[in-house]
N, C-alpha and C positions, 0 to 999 in steps of 0.2 A: 321466440328472446335466448339469443345463447347464454350462458355461462358467462363469458366474457362481461360481453352487456350488463350482466345484472349486476356481475360485480362493479362494473364503472359506474352504473348508477347505482347503487353505496355510494363510493365516493365520493357523488357530488350531495349527498344527504345525508353525509355523517361528517365527511374531513374535516378538516378546518378551512374556514375561504384563503389562507394562507397557501395551500399544501397545494401541491403541482398535481394537477387529477392526469390519470393517463391519458383518457381521453381527450384532455388538451398538448400532448406534447408535438413538441416540434416533428418529432418522426425520426424517420432512418432516414441516413443517405443511399439508401438503396431504398424503393418503397415493397415494403413484400404484404401480400395476405394476410390477411391479422387471423390471430389463432383462436376458436371459437373456447376455451374455458381461460385461458390467458391474459388477460392485460398485458401492455406492453413492458412496463417495470417488471413483472415478475418472470415476462421470456427473457429481459437479460440479466435476469437475477441466476437465470437457470443456465444461461449460455456459456458466463462464466464460470460459473461450479463446474463447470465440464470439459473446459480445457485444459490443454497443455500445460499452459502457464501457469495456472491456479496447483496445479499438481505438486510442477516447482519449488513450491513458494513453502513446502514442506523440509528440504533440505536448504536450504535460504539460509546466509543468516540474519538475525534479530540485535545482539548487542555482541552476546559473547561468538568470539569464531570456532563453529563446528564443536559445541560443546559436548563434552562427554557422559555428564551427566543428561539419565530422561527428560527430568522436569522442568529444563531448560526453552524459553520460547525462542521459534525461530519464528520465520516468516507469515509460515503459514498459522501458527496459533494466534500469533497478533493480531492478523487481518481478520479469523476471529473475534477475538476478544473488541475488535471495532468495532462489528458490524454487530454481537451483540448490544454494546452501547448503542450503538444507531437508531437501533430499532425500540428500543427500551423509550428513549425519550423523542426517538419519532411516532413513538404510539401514546405516549402520555399528551401530545401535542396535537393529536388527531390529525399530523402529516402523513405523507406515504408513506409506509415502512415497505414496502418493496421498494421502489426510489432509493429511498436512506441503505436499506441492504444492499443492492446493486451495485452504489459507486462505493460504500463499504467494503465489498466482495472484490473490489477492482483496483483499488485503490493505489496496490502498490505491486501488479502484476512486473512492473517495470525495474523493477527492483534488480540489481548484479546479482550474483555471486561476495559475499564477502559483508553484506551491506554496502552503507555507508562511504566502507574506506574505498570498494568498487566502485562508487559512483562517483568517488572523488578520482581514483587515480584515469576511470573514461572520460571526466571532463574535461583533465590535465593534458590525455593528449591527440582528445579529439581536434580537430581543428574547428568546429562549427558546436562544440559543447556539448554536454551528457548532462540529466535530471532525468531521475528515474520519474517524473510526473509524467512528463511529456512522451519517453518510453515507455506506458503503460499505457497510453491514448496509442499508443501509436502500435500498439503491441493487437488491441481492439479495433482499431481500423482497419489494417496494415498486413498482418504478422499473420497471426492464427489461422487458421484451414487453410494452411495452403497458399496463402498473401492473400486474401478475400475480408479478412476481417470479419467479426462476429456484427458487424453492421449493426449494435446499438444505438439506442435513443440519444438526440442530442440533449439530455441534460443530466445522463447519467454519463457522456464522457466528459458535460462541462463539471459537474462535480470529481470525478476521478480528478482533472488536469487542476483545478482549484484547489485540494485537499490542504495542501501547504498551509503552513502558517500566514505567508502576503497573499492567498488566496483567494477569492471574494468569490464562492459557488452562486450562481444565479438565482436556483432553489435555497428557500430553506432549510432544504432533506442533504443536502450536497455541503452547508456551513454545518450542521449536525454533522456528517463526518468528520471533516475540520476539526472540530471538539472531540468528537469520540475518536480520535488518532490518538490527538496528544494525550486526551486522557488514558488512552489505553497504556501506552508506551510509558510513560511514567510510571504511572501504580507498575505494573509487568516487570519495568526494567528494577525497580526499587527491591521486589519482589527477587530476582536474578540475583542483584546486585551482594544484596545480605545474604541467600542461600552458596554465592560463593564468594562470602569472606569478605566481600570488598566494602562494607559500611553496615554499618548495626541500627539498626531502627532506634535506638538511643542516639542516633548520630547526629538524625536526621531536624535540620531547625525548628526550636521551637516555633517559633514564631510563624512559622506555617502549619504544622503538625494541628496546632494550639486550636487554628483554622477548621484542616481541611478534615484529620482527625488521626490519631492512633496507629491503625494500618491500613491493611489494601481495602479491608470492608470497609472501616468505616470513612474514605477518605473518597473510594468511587460513590458511595452511598450520599455523601456531603457535595460531589457535582455534581452529579447526574441531578439530585434534585435542585442544587442551584439552580442548573442551565432550566429544568423545566419550570420553575416558579417563576424565573426572570422572564422568560419566552412566550411562558401559555398568553395563548390568545393576543399575539404583538407580531406584525412580520417583518422580525431578524430574531436570531439567536446568538443570546446572549447569558454573562454573569452577572453576578452583584460584584460589587467595585471589590469584598473586602476577599470573597472567594479567589479570585480571578485575580491578586497581587497576589496569596499564597501560591494558588497554581502556578504564575510564573516564576515564583519563587522557588519554586522548585524545581520548577522546569532548566532556571538555571543553575539551582544546586546541583542536579544532576547530570550537565555538562564539565560543569568542572571537577565532580569529585566521580565519574562512573562512565560518560562518555569517550572523557579525556584523561581519565587516570593510567596510568604507566601500566600499575599490576594486573587494569584488565583489556585495557589495549595494546598488551607490547609486542603482538603476530602482526598489528593491523601495515606494519610498515611492508613486511613479507607478503603479505595477503593487497596491497595496492601494487608491491610489484611483482607478482604472479597477472595481475592484468593487464599491466603495462608489458612484460614482455608481452603475455598473447599475440598484447594488441601489434605491436610491431611486428613480430612475426607474422602474424597473417598478413598482414598489409604485403610484407615480402613474397608472401607465397599465399595468394589468395585461390591457387587451386587446391590448398585443403582444405576451403568450407564448402560443410554441406552444400548439394549439388544445390536446393532452394535458393541459397545467397547469392552462390554463383550467377544462374538462371534472374535474378530480380535487380542485381547488377545493368544487366543487358534490357534484359525485358523494360523492367518500370523507369531505368537508365536514372536508377539509382548510385548515389557515388562507393568507393569500396571502403573507404571508411565506416557507412553509414551501414552499409553489411558486416563489414570487421563489430563495428558495434552490437548491432540487431544478436550477433551469433554470439561474442560473449556476455556481453546481461542474458542473457535466455541462460548463463551454465549454470549450474547448482554450484558452491563452494565442492567437494570432491569428484566433480565432471573438470572442475575449471584447475583444480592440484593436476585429476589423472594425464588432463593436457600438455599442461608444464614439464608436468614427469616426463611424457612420450617426447618431447619436445629437446627440453631440457640437462635431464640427469642418465648418465649410463646408463645402459642395460648390464643386464651380468651378461659375461661373455660367455656364450652356450659353445659345446660341440657334437 
């Protein structure tokens, strides 16, 4: 018996009857020989961790555009916090921790430079629209590894696609990530906004903090414990009514006071313009796209718009700024 088979047997004997067992995965688009050590979801987790799109997240905006302080979150640190929340909840509920972690690590791979500002910009200029969660799936299915993709299991891709508030993943592990994402960004964005002088802890609505807690540690503790308590041995992931009320209320407060705050988001119009101008420039000059994106247009029958979106969405903040300067800002004259 291999180590993988032993682990699969342990899953069947220990995990909840509602867990997504590795042995029962719907599989991959391309069949592969199994690993002798790792079950399929652990293997997916490793593939995501080692891919290029994951590494680029360290230079992509979470909330504050290209922050100068060392302690503001980036898209990468956000992803790691989501993964930690998801693992904690999955382990407590005896669900598949490897699957939850794989979905969490991959959920934002398709995010644009400048965060949601870049996503809005591409969605406005691309005739077929653009969303980061669909792009995340596109990355793992078609763009990584020279166009071969990572060949992840169906359950991981389903969880990545459905991590947004309106989504509903097929597995409980995917639904854990949906909550873990919001728990992570609401709490760390409060922390970053306080650090940046946008809000103060004492300004947070008492109707919500009296339920959730008066600091990040207390709020995380309340939210995670509540989900575990309400979801234990149940076929769904849920919160209690009062905690969900406070959770959604705090999320709404953050949208009004931070995510659309002029002080915090004053540079976003510039960021959106950078993305839009790059899109139009590459549409007019497709020959300037990297070779692999040009080849994909011809070999895979992909539209030019989609290739341009693929390229721009994969840029880091600074790379996008650099390309904009290269195309639109005159260089100093040299003799």
